[in-house]
C-alpha atoms as an extended CHARMM CRD file, in Angstrom:
* protein
*
        69  EXT
         1         1  MET       CA             92.6450000000       83.7220000000       92.0510000000  PROA      1               0.0000000000
         2         2  LYS       CA             93.5670000000       79.7060000000       92.4320000000  PROA      2               0.0000000000
         3         3  THR       CA             96.4450000000       78.1920000000       92.8860000000  PROA      3               0.0000000000
         4         4  TYR       CA             98.3910000000       75.0740000000       91.9700000000  PROA      4               0.0000000000
         5         5  LYS       CA            101.2130000000       72.8160000000       92.7060000000  PROA      5               0.0000000000
         6         6  LEU       CA            103.7900000000       73.6810000000       89.8610000000  PROA      6               0.0000000000
         7         7  THR       CA            103.7090000000       69.6070000000       88.8690000000  PROA      7               0.0000000000
         8         8  GLU       CA             99.8340000000       70.3180000000       88.1180000000  PROA      8               0.0000000000
         9         9  LEU       CA            100.9390000000       73.0830000000       85.4210000000  PROA      9               0.0000000000
        10        10  LYS       CA            101.4030000000       71.7590000000       81.5740000000  PROA      10              0.0000000000
        11        11  ALA       CA            104.3000000000       72.4440000000       79.2540000000  PROA      11              0.0000000000
        12        12  GLY       CA            104.0720000000       75.5640000000       78.0500000000  PROA      12              0.0000000000
        13        13  GLU       CA            102.1960000000       77.3240000000       80.6140000000  PROA      13              0.0000000000
        14        14  LYS       CA            103.2690000000       80.2470000000       83.1240000000  PROA      14              0.0000000000
        15        15  GLY       CA            102.7830000000       80.7230000000       86.5490000000  PROA      15              0.0000000000
        16        16  ARG       CA            103.8600000000       83.3650000000       89.6180000000  PROA      16              0.0000000000
        17        17  ILE       CA            104.9450000000       81.9430000000       92.3900000000  PROA      17              0.0000000000
        18        18  VAL       CA            103.1230000000       82.7800000000       95.4200000000  PROA      18              0.0000000000
        19        19  LYS       CA            104.6130000000       80.1170000000       97.9230000000  PROA      19              0.0000000000
        20        20  VAL       CA            107.4900000000       78.0150000000       98.6070000000  PROA      20              0.0000000000
        21        21  ASN       CA            106.8030000000       75.4680000000      101.0160000000  PROA      21              0.0000000000
        22        22  ILE       CA            110.3740000000       74.7430000000      101.7830000000  PROA      22              0.0000000000
        23        23  VAL       CA            112.7830000000       76.5420000000      102.7540000000  PROA      23              0.0000000000
        24        24  ASN       CA            115.7970000000       76.1350000000      100.5320000000  PROA      24              0.0000000000
        25        25  GLN       CA            118.7760000000       78.6650000000      100.0860000000  PROA      25              0.0000000000
        26        26  ARG       CA            119.7420000000       76.9750000000       96.6140000000  PROA      26              0.0000000000
        27        27  LEU       CA            116.4160000000       77.3660000000       95.3210000000  PROA      27              0.0000000000
        28        28  GLN       CA            116.4600000000       81.1720000000       96.3830000000  PROA      28              0.0000000000
        29        29  GLU       CA            119.9440000000       81.3360000000       94.2050000000  PROA      29              0.0000000000
        30        30  LEU       CA            118.3270000000       80.2900000000       91.3360000000  PROA      30              0.0000000000
        31        31  GLY       CA            115.8580000000       83.0390000000       91.4000000000  PROA      31              0.0000000000
        32        32  ILE       CA            113.0110000000       80.5270000000       92.8000000000  PROA      32              0.0000000000
        33        33  PHE       CA            111.2510000000       82.4850000000       95.4090000000  PROA      33              0.0000000000
        34        34  GLU       CA            107.6870000000       84.2190000000       95.7880000000  PROA      34              0.0000000000
        35        35  GLY       CA            106.8220000000       86.8320000000       92.6430000000  PROA      35              0.0000000000
        36        36  THR       CA            109.1710000000       85.0380000000       90.4360000000  PROA      36              0.0000000000
        37        37  ILE       CA            107.4590000000       83.9600000000       86.9550000000  PROA      37              0.0000000000
        38        38  ILE       CA            108.3580000000       80.3620000000       86.2680000000  PROA      38              0.0000000000
        39        39  SER       CA            107.3680000000       78.6030000000       83.2500000000  PROA      39              0.0000000000
        40        40  VAL       CA            107.1440000000       75.1610000000       82.1980000000  PROA      40              0.0000000000
        41        41  MET       CA            109.1110000000       73.7830000000       79.2260000000  PROA      41              0.0000000000
        42        42  THR       CA            108.1110000000       70.0320000000       79.3940000000  PROA      42              0.0000000000
        43        43  ASN       CA            105.9900000000       67.3370000000       81.4060000000  PROA      43              0.0000000000
        44        44  ASN       CA            109.0800000000       65.7970000000       82.9980000000  PROA      44              0.0000000000
        45        45  LEU       CA            109.9940000000       69.2850000000       85.0560000000  PROA      45              0.0000000000
        46        46  ILE       CA            112.1140000000       71.3850000000       83.4050000000  PROA      46              0.0000000000
        47        47  CYS       CA            111.7870000000       74.9130000000       84.4510000000  PROA      47              0.0000000000
        48        48  MET       CA            112.4340000000       78.1960000000       82.9920000000  PROA      48              0.0000000000
        49        49  VAL       CA            113.1960000000       80.6980000000       85.7380000000  PROA      49              0.0000000000
        50        50  CYS       CA            115.0120000000       83.8180000000       85.0750000000  PROA      50              0.0000000000
        51        51  ASN       CA            115.9380000000       82.9990000000       81.5110000000  PROA      51              0.0000000000
        52        52  THR       CA            117.8300000000       80.1570000000       82.6970000000  PROA      52              0.0000000000
        53        53  ARG       CA            116.3050000000       76.4220000000       82.8900000000  PROA      53              0.0000000000
        54        54  VAL       CA            116.5370000000       74.2660000000       85.7230000000  PROA      54              0.0000000000
        55        55  CYS       CA            115.5700000000       70.4760000000       86.1420000000  PROA      55              0.0000000000
        56        56  LEU       CA            113.3850000000       70.2820000000       89.3710000000  PROA      56              0.0000000000
        57        57  GLY       CA            112.5030000000       66.9620000000       91.7490000000  PROA      57              0.0000000000
        58        58  LYS       CA            108.4930000000       66.2200000000       91.7050000000  PROA      58              0.0000000000
        59        59  LEU       CA            109.6100000000       66.5690000000       95.8630000000  PROA      59              0.0000000000
        60        60  VAL       CA            110.2340000000       70.0860000000       95.0250000000  PROA      60              0.0000000000
        61        61  THR       CA            107.2430000000       71.1720000000       92.2130000000  PROA      61              0.0000000000
        62        62  ASP       CA            104.8790000000       70.0180000000       94.7520000000  PROA      62              0.0000000000
        63        63  ASN       CA            106.1190000000       72.1190000000       97.2560000000  PROA      63              0.0000000000
        64        64  ILE       CA            106.1450000000       75.1150000000       94.8620000000  PROA      64              0.0000000000
        65        65  ILE       CA            102.6250000000       77.3340000000       95.1230000000  PROA      65              0.0000000000
        66        66  VAL       CA            102.0210000000       79.1680000000       91.7730000000  PROA      66              0.0000000000
        67        67  GLU       CA             99.0180000000       81.0490000000       90.2770000000  PROA      67              0.0000000000
        68        68  LYS       CA             98.5730000000       80.8740000000       86.4240000000  PROA      68              0.0000000000
        69        69  ILE       CA             99.1770000000       83.6710000000       83.9490000000  PROA      69              0.0000000000
């Protein structure tokens, strides 16, 4: 299946995280790790993870690789 950077998804699209290119304990605490379903709420990098809205910076979202679902 084709993979995308999280920043390439548009508002309303969902993806399954296949790789996180940066190691960050806080991201793991938020539930952002391989296998997690993430929904893009707005094109301004607000996402839904584990029923929680989080705002992620461009540096972070450029390093989260997802496959669309």
